[in-house]
N, C-alpha and C positions, 0 to 999 in steps of 0.2 A: 237688598233682594232686587235689588236695579239693577245690577250685574244679569242676576240670574233672567231678570224679563228681559232686558237686551236682547245676552243668549235667543230665550226662546223665541221672541220675535223673528231676531235676524233667521233661524232655521225653518222658522212656520213660513216665512217670506220667500225663502232661497228652494222649500220643498214644493210650496203653492206652483212659484212661477216653472220651477223644471217639470212639475205636471200639468201644465197649460198648455207650457211649447209643445209638449209629444202629441199631448190629445190634438191641437192645434193641428199641428205637423201631418200628423199622421190619425187620425179620427176614427178609421176602421180598424185599420191595426192594432189600433190601442182595443179597442172593445172589443175583437176577437181574441186578445190578447186576456183579457179582465174575464171575460165568459171562461177560457180555458182555465184560467188560475183557480174560479171559483168553483169550478163543476170540480176540480182536483182535491181544493178543500174538503170539499162537501162528499167527496168520497171517502178522503182521509178520517175528516169525523167523524162519520157514520162506520169506521174501521173499529176507531177509535171506543164510539161507545157502544158500538155491540159488542164490541172485547170485555168490556166491564161498564156496564152501566153506572155503577155504585163508585167507581173511582174518577170515572168521567163527567158524573156532575160534584163530586167531590172538590176535581181539576176548575170546574166551575165556579164554585164558591169562592173558593180559596182567591183565584184571581179576580172576583168582583169586590172580594175586600182588599187585595192588594192594590188596584187600582183606586179605589177608595179614599184608602187611607193617604195616597200620595195626591189623588186630586184636592183632597180636603187639607193636605198638609199648606198647600200649592196656595188655596183659596185663602186659608188662614197667615201666612206669609204677607199676601196681596193686600187682605183690609184689618190686618194687627193697628194699633196706636204706633205709629212712627213719632221718634223725637219732633218737638214744637221748633218751630224756627225762629219762635216771633217769642215773647215772654210779656207778662202783663206788669206794670209798673203798678207799685202802691203809689193810689190817691185818694187821698181824704175827699167823701163826699159824692157824688154822681159821676164824674167824672171818669172816663175811659181811656187808658192811652197801654201801645203796646212796643216794646223793643226788639228788632232782632237779633238772632244771636251772633250775626254778623258784626252788626253795631259792638255787640259788648267783649269781642274779639278784638277788636283792632282800636278802642277803647284801653284793654290791658294791655296790649303789645306795646301802644307808646307810651301807657306809662311804665310800665315796666321795662320798659327796654332804658329806660333815664337812668334807672339804679344803677349805683355802681358794681363792677365787675361781672355786669349782663350782658352779655353779646345779644344774645338770638332772643325769641319770646317765640314759641307754637303750643297755640294755647287750641282745646277742642273745647267746643260750649255747646251742652245742651238744654232744651227747655224742659222741665218735668212739671205739669200743673202750674205751680203762679211762682215754682222756683228756676234758678238756674245752675246747672251742674258746672263746676269748672275744670277742667284735665291741662295741668303746664306742664311741658316740658322747658327746662330753663336752659341754655347754652349759656357758660359759663369764663373763665378765666380760671386756669387753675389752682391756686393759692387760696381759693373762696372757704369763710367759714364757712359749711354747710349747716348749720343748725340755726347761725344767727342768718343766716342770708334767708334760708326757710320764713323763720317770723318777720322777718321786712316783707317779705312777697308775700305772705297771707294778710297779713293787716293793710297793706296797699293794695292787693285784689279785695278783700271785703271793703275797703274803705270809699273806692271806685265803682261797685256792683252795687252792695247797697245804698253808701249816702250820697253819692252824685251821680247815678242811674238810678235810683228806686226802686232797685230790685232787694229779693229775697233769693241768698246765697245758700244753695241747699249742699251738696256733695263736694269738695274742694281737695283736689290734691297735687303737688308738687313734683315732679322728675328731674333732678339736679342732674345734669351732663356737663362737663369741661372740659374744655378744647386741649389738645394735649400738649406737655411742654414743650417750650421753645429745643430746639438741638443741643443747644450752647447753653443752657442756665443750668443751676446748680441743683439740680429738680433730686428728691431722693431717692439715693442709689441701692439696689438691691444687697447685700451682705456678701461674699462670696466665703462659704466655707470652705476652710483647710482641707486639701485633698481633693480638691477638685467637682466637691457635688452640690 
């Protein structure tokens, strides 16, 4: 939604700038053109209305509904709850503390990057109520044991988020992507089928 907002703001600013420059450079010509356009529009609308009042009114209603739906949709996207950039820490008593989701990401990168066979860690963190959702993309060596490594990563991430940071781990997922085998390695080769198939 942020991208859409930026595009709309840029377009609105550009349109306002162009209109303002045209009006300031040639105000009387602009008024004459505007007046002529309004008269022409009035004639065309009057012709359409008198040709078929029912369909003209129906078109008005449908157009009003369409514009209302579009504007309400944009309004909803603007004011809907967004992902929180901080999560509340579980602390007994009256004390309160929050942790930025960026901090959670940095801690996970630091700890998970120390695991053997893990080359890069790309976390996506989002706060939801009092829980933190974690999506991990791990870049690993090609000879990794995926089930074992997944369990190891899950256990370490849970330890970091819940025990060390005092947060509640919500949804958690791991996506593993290993780097290509070296060019001169003994990587598994496809068996050739006799007959060249």
